[in-house]
FIDOMAR-254463 format. One line per field, with one value per residue (C-alpha): residue number from 1; residue in one letter; x, y, z. Coordinates in steps of 0.25 Angstrom, whole numbers. Layout:
% residues N
i <- NUM,...
aa <- A,...
px <- X,...
py <- Y,...
pz <- Z,...
% end
This chain:
% residues 926
i <- 1,2,3,4,5,6,7,8,9,10,11,12,13,14,15,16,17,18,19,20,21,22,23,24,25,26,27,28,29,30,31,32,33,34,35,36,37,38,39,40,41,42,43,44,45,46,47,48,49,50,51,52,53,54,55,56,57,58,59,60,61,62,63,64,65,66,67,68,69,70,71,72,73,74,75,76,77,78,79,80,81,82,83,84,85,86,87,88,89,90,91,92,93,94,95,96,97,98,99,100,101,102,103,104,105,106,107,108,109,110,111,112,113,114,115,116,117,118,119,120,121,122,123,124,125,126,127,128,129,130,131,132,133,134,135,136,137,138,139,140,141,142,143,144,145,146,147,148,149,150,151,152,153,154,155,156,157,158,159,160,161,162,163,164,165,166,167,168,169,170,171,172,173,174,175,176,177,178,179,180,181,182,183,184,185,186,187,188,189,190,191,192,193,194,195,196,197,198,199,200,201,202,203,204,205,206,207,208,209,210,211,212,213,214,215,216,217,218,219,220,221,222,223,224,225,226,227,228,229,230,231,232,233,234,235,236,237,238,239,240,241,242,243,244,245,246,247,248,249,250,251,252,253,254,255,256,257,258,259,260,261,262,263,264,265,266,267,268,269,270,271,272,273,274,275,276,277,278,279,280,281,282,283,284,285,286,287,288,289,290,291,292,293,294,295,296,297,298,299,300,301,302,303,304,305,306,307,308,309,310,311,312,313,314,315,316,317,318,319,320,321,322,323,324,325,326,327,328,329,330,331,332,333,334,335,336,337,338,339,340,341,342,343,344,345,346,347,348,349,350,351,352,353,354,355,356,357,358,359,360,361,362,363,364,365,366,367,368,369,370,371,372,373,374,375,376,377,378,379,380,381,382,383,384,385,386,387,388,389,390,391,392,393,394,395,396,397,398,399,400,401,402,403,404,405,406,407,408,409,410,411,412,413,414,415,416,417,418,419,420,421,422,423,424,425,426,427,428,429,430,431,432,433,434,435,436,437,438,439,440,441,442,443,444,445,446,447,448,449,450,451,452,453,454,455,456,457,458,459,460,461,462,463,464,465,466,467,468,469,470,471,472,473,474,475,476,477,478,479,480,481,482,483,484,485,486,487,488,489,490,491,492,493,494,495,496,497,498,499,500,501,502,503,504,505,506,507,508,509,510,511,512,513,514,515,516,517,518,519,520,521,522,523,524,525,526,527,528,529,530,531,532,533,534,535,536,537,538,539,540,541,542,543,544,545,546,547,548,549,550,551,552,553,554,555,556,557,558,559,560,561,562,563,564,565,566,567,568,569,570,571,572,573,574,575,576,577,578,579,580,581,582,583,584,585,586,587,588,589,590,591,592,593,594,595,596,597,598,599,600,601,602,603,604,605,606,607,608,609,610,611,612,613,614,615,616,617,618,619,620,621,622,623,624,625,626,627,628,629,630,631,632,633,634,635,636,637,638,639,640,641,642,643,644,645,646,647,648,649,650,651,652,653,654,655,656,657,658,659,660,661,662,663,664,665,666,667,668,669,670,671,672,673,674,675,676,677,678,679,680,681,682,683,684,685,686,687,688,689,690,691,692,693,694,695,696,697,698,699,700,701,702,703,704,705,706,707,708,709,710,711,712,713,714,715,716,717,718,719,720,721,722,723,724,725,726,727,728,729,730,731,732,733,734,735,736,737,738,739,740,741,742,743,744,745,746,747,748,749,750,751,752,753,754,755,756,757,758,759,760,761,762,763,764,765,766,767,768,769,770,771,772,773,774,775,776,777,778,779,780,781,782,783,784,785,786,787,788,789,790,791,792,793,794,795,796,797,798,799,800,801,802,803,804,805,806,807,808,809,810,811,812,813,814,815,816,817,818,819,820,821,822,823,824,825,826,827,828,829,830,831,832,833,834,835,836,837,838,839,840,841,842,843,844,845,846,847,848,849,850,851,852,853,854,855,856,857,858,859,860,861,862,863,864,865,866,867,868,869,870,871,872,873,874,875,876,877,878,879,880,881,882,883,884,885,886,887,888,889,890,891,892,893,894,895,896,897,898,899,900,901,902,903,904,905,906,907,908,909,910,911,912,913,914,915,916,917,918,919,920,921,922,923,924,925,926
aa <- M,S,C,R,W,R,A,A,V,L,V,V,A,A,V,S,C,L,V,Q,A,Q,H,T,K,L,Q,A,V,E,C,P,F,P,E,G,Q,V,V,L,S,E,A,E,C,G,K,Y,S,A,C,E,W,T,D,G,R,C,H,M,V,D,N,A,V,G,G,Y,V,V,Q,N,D,P,E,E,T,S,R,G,F,K,V,N,L,R,K,A,Q,D,S,V,T,M,F,G,G,D,V,T,N,L,V,F,E,V,I,R,H,Q,D,Y,H,V,Q,V,K,I,Y,D,A,D,K,A,R,Y,E,V,P,V,P,L,S,L,P,E,S,P,G,L,E,P,L,Y,N,V,S,V,S,G,V,G,E,P,F,H,F,Q,I,T,R,M,A,T,G,N,T,V,F,R,S,M,G,P,L,T,Y,E,D,Q,F,I,Q,I,H,T,W,L,M,S,T,Y,L,Y,G,F,G,E,N,T,H,L,S,F,R,H,V,F,E,P,R,T,T,F,P,I,F,A,R,D,Q,P,V,G,P,D,P,M,N,E,Y,G,H,H,P,Y,Y,M,V,M,E,D,D,E,G,N,S,H,S,V,F,L,K,N,S,N,A,M,E,Y,S,T,F,L,L,D,D,G,T,P,A,L,T,L,R,T,I,G,G,I,L,D,F,H,F,F,L,G,P,Y,P,E,D,L,N,V,Q,Y,I,N,M,I,G,R,P,V,F,P,P,Y,W,S,L,G,F,Q,L,S,R,Y,G,Y,N,S,T,D,A,V,R,E,V,R,E,R,M,K,L,M,G,I,P,Q,D,V,Q,T,C,D,I,D,Y,M,N,R,Y,R,D,F,T,Y,D,P,V,N,W,G,D,L,P,D,L,I,Q,E,L,H,N,D,N,L,K,V,T,L,I,L,D,P,A,L,V,I,D,F,D,D,Y,Q,P,A,I,R,G,K,A,A,D,A,F,I,K,W,S,D,P,S,L,V,P,S,D,Q,E,P,G,T,D,D,Y,M,V,G,Y,V,W,P,D,T,K,T,V,F,P,D,F,L,R,P,E,T,Q,T,W,W,M,N,E,L,K,L,F,H,D,E,L,R,Y,D,A,I,W,I,D,M,N,E,P,A,N,F,G,T,N,L,D,K,P,W,N,W,P,P,D,K,P,D,W,S,L,K,C,P,N,N,A,W,D,D,P,P,Y,P,T,M,T,I,R,T,G,D,N,K,S,K,K,I,S,D,H,T,I,C,M,S,A,K,Q,T,D,G,N,Q,S,Y,L,H,Y,D,V,H,S,L,Y,G,W,S,E,T,V,A,T,Y,N,G,L,K,E,V,Q,P,E,K,R,P,V,V,L,S,R,S,T,F,P,G,S,G,Q,Y,A,V,H,W,L,G,D,N,S,A,D,W,T,Q,M,H,M,A,I,I,G,M,F,D,F,G,M,F,G,I,P,M,V,G,A,D,I,C,G,F,F,G,E,P,D,L,E,M,C,M,R,W,M,E,V,G,S,F,Y,P,F,S,R,N,H,N,T,A,G,S,A,D,Q,D,P,G,M,W,P,E,V,A,E,I,S,R,Y,T,L,N,I,R,Y,Q,Y,L,P,Y,L,Y,T,L,F,H,K,A,H,M,H,G,S,T,V,V,R,P,L,L,N,V,F,P,S,D,L,Q,A,R,D,V,D,D,Q,F,M,W,G,N,G,L,M,V,A,P,V,I,T,K,G,A,T,S,R,S,V,Y,F,P,K,G,L,W,Y,H,L,V,H,G,E,L,A,A,T,G,P,S,T,Q,T,V,D,A,P,L,E,V,I,P,L,F,V,P,G,G,T,I,L,P,Y,Q,V,P,S,I,N,T,V,E,S,R,Q,N,P,F,G,L,T,V,A,L,D,E,L,M,M,A,S,G,D,L,F,W,D,A,G,D,G,Q,M,A,M,Q,Q,A,Y,M,G,R,F,N,Y,D,Q,D,E,L,T,L,T,V,K,H,G,A,E,A,V,A,D,L,Y,L,E,T,I,N,I,Y,G,F,P,V,M,P,S,H,V,N,I,T,V,N,G,N,E,T,A,I,A,S,W,M,Y,D,H,T,D,R,V,L,T,T,W,T,E,V,P,M,G,K,A,L,N,I,K,F,L,Y,E,A,T,H,S,L,N,T,R,H
px <- -7,-16,-18,-31,-34,-46,-49,-63,-65,-58,-58,-50,-42,-37,-33,-19,-14,-7,8,12,7,4,15,12,15,15,20,20,4,2,-10,-17,-21,-33,-24,-14,0,5,0,8,12,12,1,-8,-5,-10,-24,-27,-27,-25,-12,2,14,28,41,35,24,9,4,-8,-8,-5,-16,-19,-23,-29,-35,-45,-45,-51,-63,-66,-62,-66,-81,-82,-91,-96,-84,-74,-73,-75,-69,-73,-64,-64,-57,-45,-46,-58,-49,-39,-44,-40,-53,-63,-76,-68,-77,-76,-80,-76,-78,-66,-72,-65,-74,-68,-72,-64,-51,-43,-53,-55,-63,-60,-70,-68,-81,-89,-95,-106,-111,-111,-102,-102,-97,-95,-108,-100,-103,-92,-92,-90,-91,-103,-94,-79,-68,-63,-48,-44,-30,-29,-29,-35,-31,-35,-29,-35,-45,-41,-29,-28,-35,-27,-29,-21,-24,-13,-12,-12,-2,9,6,7,-1,-13,-17,-12,-18,-9,-10,-23,-36,-43,-58,-66,-79,-71,-57,-53,-38,-31,-17,-10,4,6,14,22,23,16,3,-6,-20,-28,-35,-40,-28,-16,-4,10,13,5,12,10,21,23,35,32,18,7,-7,-18,-33,-44,-57,-65,-61,-61,-46,-38,-26,-13,0,-3,-9,-24,-37,-44,-57,-59,-59,-51,-46,-39,-25,-16,-3,7,12,25,34,26,14,4,-5,-17,-27,-36,-49,-54,-69,-71,-76,-73,-61,-49,-34,-22,-8,4,17,28,29,41,47,44,31,21,8,-5,-16,-30,-39,-54,-64,-76,-83,-76,-64,-68,-56,-56,-42,-39,-27,-25,-14,-9,-13,-21,-29,-32,-38,-47,-51,-54,-61,-70,-74,-77,-82,-75,-73,-83,-80,-77,-83,-72,-74,-70,-56,-54,-47,-56,-55,-60,-58,-65,-66,-70,-81,-88,-92,-84,-71,-74,-76,-63,-56,-62,-58,-43,-44,-49,-39,-28,-33,-33,-42,-54,-66,-72,-75,-78,-84,-81,-91,-89,-100,-110,-120,-114,-107,-121,-122,-131,-130,-122,-118,-128,-118,-104,-109,-123,-120,-114,-125,-120,-105,-108,-114,-102,-93,-101,-101,-86,-86,-83,-90,-93,-91,-98,-95,-105,-102,-110,-114,-127,-131,-142,-151,-164,-172,-166,-156,-163,-153,-153,-168,-169,-158,-165,-178,-170,-164,-150,-141,-131,-137,-132,-132,-140,-150,-143,-130,-137,-131,-139,-137,-141,-148,-163,-167,-155,-161,-151,-141,-127,-124,-110,-103,-95,-94,-108,-111,-122,-121,-122,-128,-122,-129,-129,-126,-127,-142,-150,-159,-147,-142,-155,-156,-141,-144,-156,-148,-137,-148,-154,-140,-137,-150,-144,-129,-126,-114,-106,-100,-101,-89,-93,-83,-83,-89,-81,-90,-83,-88,-81,-77,-83,-80,-74,-79,-83,-80,-69,-79,-90,-97,-91,-104,-110,-107,-97,-102,-97,-102,-98,-97,-101,-92,-95,-88,-90,-85,-74,-70,-60,-50,-53,-42,-31,-41,-42,-27,-24,-28,-37,-44,-46,-56,-48,-61,-65,-76,-67,-71,-83,-96,-98,-96,-109,-117,-127,-128,-137,-138,-153,-151,-140,-135,-120,-112,-104,-93,-93,-97,-90,-80,-92,-98,-90,-93,-108,-109,-102,-111,-123,-117,-113,-127,-133,-125,-129,-144,-140,-133,-136,-129,-116,-105,-106,-93,-92,-80,-79,-69,-73,-72,-73,-70,-81,-81,-74,-87,-94,-83,-70,-61,-51,-40,-46,-41,-26,-16,-7,5,15,14,-1,1,8,-2,-13,-6,-6,-21,-24,-17,-25,-39,-36,-35,-48,-55,-57,-48,-53,-45,-36,-31,-34,-24,-15,-21,-34,-27,-16,-11,-1,10,12,21,12,-1,7,12,-2,-9,1,-2,-17,-19,-17,-26,-38,-47,-40,-45,-38,-45,-42,-48,-54,-45,-34,-30,-35,-27,-34,-23,-27,-22,-7,-2,8,-2,-11,-1,3,-11,-16,-4,-6,-21,-21,-13,-23,-34,-27,-26,-40,-45,-35,-39,-53,-50,-43,-56,-64,-56,-56,-71,-73,-62,-57,-43,-36,-33,-22,-12,1,12,11,-3,3,17,14,27,35,40,45,31,25,30,27,16,20,17,4,-2,-15,-18,-6,-4,1,10,10,22,19,29,24,36,38,49,52,54,57,53,56,47,46,43,39,42,40,42,36,34,31,17,17,28,30,45,50,52,57,58,54,56,64,63,66,67,58,57,45,46,34,26,27,21,28,18,22,15,20,23,12,1,-8,-15,-27,-29,-37,-32,-35,-44,-49,-59,-64,-76,-66,-55,-65,-67,-53,-45,-38,-24,-15,-2,4,16,23,30,42,34,28,14,4,-11,-22,-37,-47,-61,-70,-85,-94,-86,-97,-109,-112,-102,-108,-97,-104,-104,-89,-77,-65,-53,-40,-27,-15,-2,7,19,15,0,-10,-24,-37,-48,-61,-68,-81,-88,-82,-94,-89,-77,-84,-77,-65,-52,-38,-28,-14,-6,7,16,27,39,38,51,55,56,47,50,35,22,10,-3,-13,-27,-34,-25,-27,-16,-21,-22,-16,-3,4,14,26,37,45,58,64,52,48,34,26,13,3,-10,-21,-37,-44,-57,-56,-69,-63,-53,-39,-27,-16,-3,10,18,31,45,56,68,76,73,71,70,80,75,82
py <- -144,-149,-140,-140,-136,-127,-128,-132,-119,-109,-114,-103,-98,-111,-110,-112,-121,-115,-116,-112,-117,-108,-106,-113,-101,-87,-80,-66,-67,-61,-62,-49,-44,-35,-26,-25,-32,-24,-34,-45,-56,-71,-70,-61,-71,-82,-76,-80,-95,-90,-84,-90,-85,-87,-80,-67,-67,-69,-75,-83,-98,-107,-107,-122,-118,-104,-104,-111,-125,-127,-137,-141,-140,-128,-126,-120,-107,-100,-90,-97,-107,-109,-117,-119,-116,-120,-114,-123,-123,-116,-113,-104,-90,-75,-69,-80,-81,-89,-93,-108,-110,-101,-100,-96,-92,-88,-79,-76,-62,-56,-63,-53,-54,-65,-64,-73,-73,-80,-81,-88,-101,-101,-87,-74,-63,-49,-45,-31,-27,-17,-22,-26,-26,-41,-48,-57,-68,-72,-70,-81,-79,-76,-71,-78,-92,-95,-106,-111,-122,-136,-144,-146,-136,-122,-112,-102,-96,-90,-81,-81,-73,-83,-75,-74,-83,-71,-73,-63,-69,-80,-82,-86,-90,-93,-86,-80,-79,-75,-67,-54,-57,-61,-62,-67,-66,-66,-66,-55,-56,-43,-31,-22,-21,-9,-5,-7,5,14,15,24,19,26,18,13,0,-8,-11,-25,-23,-20,-27,-17,-18,-8,-8,-6,0,13,23,38,38,50,47,44,36,24,11,14,13,25,28,17,2,-4,-18,-19,-21,-24,-32,-30,-44,-44,-34,-35,-28,-39,-35,-40,-33,-38,-33,-38,-35,-33,-21,-25,-19,-25,-24,-29,-32,-32,-40,-49,-64,-69,-72,-58,-61,-49,-53,-47,-50,-45,-44,-40,-42,-45,-49,-59,-61,-56,-54,-49,-51,-43,-47,-35,-37,-23,-13,-4,-17,-20,-7,-8,-22,-19,-6,-12,-22,-12,-1,9,23,34,44,58,70,79,90,81,79,94,99,99,108,104,106,103,116,127,130,139,142,155,146,138,151,156,143,143,158,154,142,152,163,153,147,133,123,117,109,105,111,102,105,96,94,108,113,105,109,103,92,87,80,87,100,113,123,135,145,143,135,141,146,132,131,144,140,127,136,145,133,127,141,140,126,119,107,105,93,91,81,72,63,50,52,60,67,60,73,65,78,89,84,79,70,62,62,57,47,41,40,32,24,27,26,15,7,-2,-16,-20,-11,-16,-8,5,14,17,32,32,45,44,43,36,23,12,20,21,35,41,55,61,76,82,86,76,61,54,42,35,32,18,20,5,6,10,19,27,29,35,44,48,51,60,68,70,75,85,90,93,101,110,109,107,98,91,80,73,69,58,58,51,38,27,30,39,41,49,44,30,22,34,43,53,58,68,79,75,88,91,95,81,69,59,50,41,30,17,4,-9,-20,-31,-39,-28,-16,-24,-34,-44,-39,-24,-22,-12,-1,0,2,13,27,35,24,29,18,6,1,-3,7,19,31,24,18,5,-8,-14,-4,-10,-6,-11,-11,-14,-29,-32,-27,-25,-22,-9,-18,-24,-12,0,2,2,15,25,16,16,31,33,25,32,46,43,38,50,60,53,57,71,74,63,69,71,61,60,63,56,58,47,45,30,21,6,-2,3,17,22,20,31,40,47,47,56,50,55,64,65,75,85,76,72,57,58,65,53,44,51,45,31,33,37,24,16,22,21,6,7,12,27,34,48,50,60,65,78,87,94,85,85,86,95,107,106,115,122,112,100,107,110,96,90,99,95,80,82,89,75,67,62,68,81,89,98,96,98,98,108,116,117,128,129,121,123,126,141,143,144,151,140,129,136,137,123,118,127,121,106,107,113,101,92,99,99,84,81,76,65,62,62,52,43,44,40,27,24,25,17,6,7,12,21,36,39,27,23,21,5,6,12,4,-9,-16,-4,-9,5,11,2,10,24,30,44,46,43,43,48,36,32,46,56,54,63,63,72,77,72,75,87,97,89,96,84,70,56,51,37,37,23,18,28,43,53,67,79,82,97,100,87,85,71,68,54,41,29,21,31,39,54,65,76,90,94,108,112,117,104,90,81,76,66,60,47,45,39,48,58,66,74,87,100,114,116,126,130,119,107,115,124,114,105,116,118,112,98,95,83,79,69,62,53,40,34,30,43,39,43,41,45,47,57,55,67,69,80,78,76,69,55,48,44,38,40,55,55,58,48,51,44,51,44,50,42,47,62,58,61,55,57,46,50,38,44,57,68,77,77,85,95,108,103,103,98,109,106,93,92,80,76,69,74,69,79,94,98,111,111,104,102,96,88,85,73,75,91,100,110,124,126,119,126,118,119,110,110,103,102,95,88,93,96,105,107,115,112,112,99,94,83,77,73,62,68,64,74,73,81,83,90,92,89,98,87,74,74,59,57,54,53
pz <- 15,4,-9,-15,-30,-31,-46,-44,-36,-45,-59,-65,-53,-48,-34,-31,-19,-8,-9,4,18,29,39,52,60,55,67,61,60,73,83,84,98,100,108,97,97,109,118,112,121,122,133,124,112,121,122,108,103,89,93,95,102,95,98,103,92,94,80,75,76,65,54,57,71,70,56,48,41,27,28,14,-1,-8,-11,-25,-26,-39,-37,-29,-17,-2,9,23,34,49,61,64,79,86,98,91,91,92,98,97,88,77,65,64,49,38,23,14,1,-12,-22,-36,-42,-53,-58,-49,-37,-27,-14,-2,10,23,31,42,37,47,49,41,46,42,28,23,16,6,-8,-18,-33,-37,-50,-53,-57,-55,-65,-73,-72,-58,-55,-42,-35,-22,-13,1,10,9,17,32,30,38,29,21,7,-4,-16,-27,-40,-51,-61,-51,-39,-30,-17,-15,-2,7,21,32,46,52,48,60,58,71,73,76,71,57,53,41,37,23,17,7,-6,-3,7,-4,4,2,6,18,25,30,39,39,31,31,18,7,7,20,30,35,45,55,56,54,57,52,56,46,52,49,59,62,63,58,49,56,54,63,57,60,54,48,41,31,30,18,20,6,2,-9,-10,-22,-24,-33,-40,-52,-45,-44,-32,-25,-16,-5,1,14,14,29,36,51,58,53,53,45,48,39,43,39,41,47,33,29,21,22,28,31,42,41,53,54,65,58,45,36,27,13,4,-10,-17,-30,-39,-47,-51,-49,-39,-47,-52,-38,-35,-47,-43,-29,-31,-42,-31,-20,-29,-38,-32,-34,-45,-38,-45,-52,-42,-30,-36,-34,-21,-8,4,18,33,46,53,42,53,43,29,30,32,20,12,17,13,-1,-3,0,-10,-21,-17,-18,-31,-25,-32,-24,-27,-14,-1,11,24,36,48,54,43,51,62,74,66,61,48,37,44,43,54,53,59,53,41,39,25,21,9,4,5,-2,-14,-14,-15,-26,-33,-32,-39,-26,-21,-6,3,16,27,34,46,48,63,65,78,86,86,82,85,77,68,55,49,62,63,49,51,63,55,45,57,50,61,67,79,90,86,98,106,119,114,114,125,137,135,121,117,116,101,97,97,95,86,90,95,94,93,83,78,82,96,97,97,84,77,64,51,47,32,29,31,19,27,32,18,14,26,23,8,13,22,11,2,13,16,2,1,12,8,-7,-4,-15,-7,6,16,25,37,51,44,50,58,68,82,93,106,105,118,124,135,125,111,110,105,115,120,134,140,138,147,141,131,119,111,119,112,119,123,113,102,91,99,106,96,100,90,88,78,78,76,91,93,83,80,89,96,110,114,108,102,88,89,93,85,79,83,90,82,88,80,70,55,44,29,30,28,37,51,53,66,65,69,55,46,53,42,32,38,30,17,20,23,10,2,8,6,-8,-12,-4,-13,-25,-21,-17,-30,-40,-52,-44,-40,-25,-17,-3,5,16,27,30,18,15,2,-8,-2,-14,-22,-14,-7,-8,4,12,21,34,45,42,48,43,43,32,35,33,19,15,21,13,0,5,9,-5,-10,0,-4,-19,-15,-8,-19,-14,-24,-20,-8,-1,12,20,13,23,34,42,56,60,52,41,38,25,19,23,17,4,3,6,-3,-14,-12,-8,-22,-28,-18,-26,-14,-12,1,11,24,39,53,62,71,62,52,38,28,15,5,4,18,14,1,-1,1,-8,-19,-19,-18,-30,-38,-34,-35,-48,-53,-46,-53,-66,-66,-60,-74,-72,-58,-61,-72,-62,-53,-65,-67,-52,-52,-65,-63,-48,-51,-41,-42,-33,-35,-28,-37,-36,-42,-55,-54,-47,-51,-46,-32,-28,-31,-21,-9,-15,-6,-7,-21,-29,-42,-48,-57,-65,-70,-59,-48,-35,-27,-15,-5,9,17,25,20,7,-6,-14,-14,-19,-30,-36,-51,-56,-70,-81,-84,-74,-77,-67,-69,-68,-78,-85,-84,-82,-68,-68,-75,-66,-59,-51,-38,-39,-29,-35,-30,-23,-16,-7,-19,-28,-28,-37,-48,-59,-71,-77,-91,-99,-93,-98,-88,-92,-85,-84,-81,-66,-60,-46,-46,-54,-60,-67,-70,-77,-87,-90,-102,-101,-103,-103,-96,-105,-99,-109,-106,-112,-124,-126,-122,-112,-109,-100,-98,-94,-88,-88,-85,-78,-65,-55,-61,-60,-70,-83,-92,-105,-102,-96,-104,-105,-113,-116,-119,-125,-130,-139,-147,-148,-150,-139,-141,-133,-134,-129,-124,-121,-115,-124,-120,-106,-110,-119,-120,-113,-121,-120,-120,-114,-117,-109,-114,-103,-109,-123,-129,-139,-140,-151,-160,-165,-161,-168,-162,-170,-165,-172,-184,-185,-181,-170,-171,-157,-156,-145,-137,-128,-125,-112,-116,-102,-97,-110,-109,-122,-119,-130,-130,-139,-137,-140,-135,-124,-130,-143,-147,-149,-156,-153,-160,-156,-169,-166,-171,-161,-159,-151,-144,-129,-127,-117,-103,-89
% end
């Protein structure tokens, strides 16, 4: 194989030569069958000329036969280079429709970011219309080399990290590029593979043995333990390359139905196959070098996350099945009686009149405006749910009448596809059925006129019901009974009916992906649980098949809802809770992990889900505490309230027909909920600061240990503990009957958060006691956590005095930050407070960077210093060189915690010195 130097193409980032030829046969690279591998046989394999049968395996043919051939030397572009590719043999195919001529294009962005596109040279194909934030000019010192095979050779390419020589991406085997089937394979540097979603993972780290395949395609699919696709679409993954923690991540910008497979080659090398059934291959590679760097780099491209208002970080309560305003009042009184903090009350679809958007039940919810006012008077916010589908009552239902006037709804792609039994007045709209007792149509949120109509409906609705936040559900979009005899909830007195999709290439693609073979897919079609792929949508300039933009539906509704809420309450930060998400949704929405069950395994899976969505740029995330389906027992709900108290999005929610499970229902759950939620509320200033950093810079909020300790190999497999930023570790009990658990402590000193005693010196694994009423919480040495005295809601807690938890490291040092503003207005940095705390050798400083007026009348009163090394006989405190009048202090010599009380304003620069006389040294540590 010839090796060609690309110095003329990439002046600074000289492209390396490929040092290893492709294997002539990679028998572990399987041929995929539309029916799944259960039909594997030599006869089945023989149906596809791109496949070959060897020793009981059906695998892809050699790259020289089944792939593409490089046609020319690289053509330099302003930001990289291009080469042309041609199909090696036109007769070799999987499903037909092969693209003969391709372009392989390298586009340089930041030094840590390079884009690779592979697309049809002869005609335009669908590309994802979601915008990205890309630099105007490329970086000058790239961290990567890109190489491609030479003229006349089978095509493959490689991206290498310059500093280490680590492989970031190395294609292997044949590239398959057909009209409705695209497949590419790559070696991986290690089995430390994370990400991809939204699908159900039983471990954060992906498994390679046995071979595992996961689908990605937005779908109304409740949470379960099987490898199935759920509500969102996130083709983004990370690989940790070496023991030092060097890592890279890859985003495939493609919204078509896809799947990925993890497996081992015959020599044990980990490998990955990516498949999609439309669009193009549009890869973005990020070089980090560490996991948290990757998050920042990726999220800055797709859009940094929304900054949630302070109140939304409080505890939220919801259920489907309150059924009346009186039931909500009863729950609220239980919460107050038990003294359980709460900030948000949510109403599910049972508040609506016949499940119709923008209405409320005049009988059981007739005084909903009064209830909302009562909750507001009680310092609670109110979230109301909306579904995207609207009933086809174009005579009496005003939102639909106005929607039709705006031509707001999704249509069939061709008038000939309109069913013969289509209701009069529905024109060429695609008609389905969801929750209401009348057929529905679906807004096309890509369309500007639809966005304007939706904004107007949100305004009119707010005039009736003064909601504070909107929850958008069912936005995959969901449709019941597609292609079946009738939906499960179809009125029994009506003739059977359902939305039936036509037999065509879009609704019956040649390779429908694993989505038809997993989860609750009764029709075994790609359109199951949703609308037909042959629907048509438009953004006003370009028309799209729903086949291509299906997974963008939730994103487009989120954008429209976010912008609508900005018009409804222009002085407030919008809160949009969305079920379906896509890369970039985090700029507009927060997310919960969907319809889970009261199950211990799913309690664990929720932690993994938070890690995934931290990677996906949606850090405000959590699961339905105590489970949506099923009924938890006392122990499960206690343990779930414990861990759920530390979800960024903390909400207890369950379904109709099951018993109430709000924490006030059981005295024991109420007691532990009050305890753990008070810890949450105490440290909300720290959590709020983390969200500000995420909004400004793209950093994560909840983190796996590997983000904080990337070179710690043991940390890479810990997915039942999580961090708030770098400063608080949560190690919940998620096993039935357990009263202790094993906790892994990475390098450093670790203190118990609540009492301050030293828990461990890492790296070490310790068994810690965790009786039913305790959740293990730890703070690493070197951390300063700002806190506030907690209260029953954030309106009250925000008025309380501040304190500091100062956890000293081995060098007697610690640091931390505090961001503070009005809490719910449009953020203005010049009016916001930012303070930096630093502790160094008995001296605590506070540097006010800006915004002192934002903390007027707020004082620092309590300072707890963990790991104080000596027992003092006397302590004096000086503030900015002056000895304070109040110098009360207490020292716990068993736990080595020094607590001092003073009163100093948060808005002024401080230098606090702790002057003490030691009675004896306590420097020994174990």
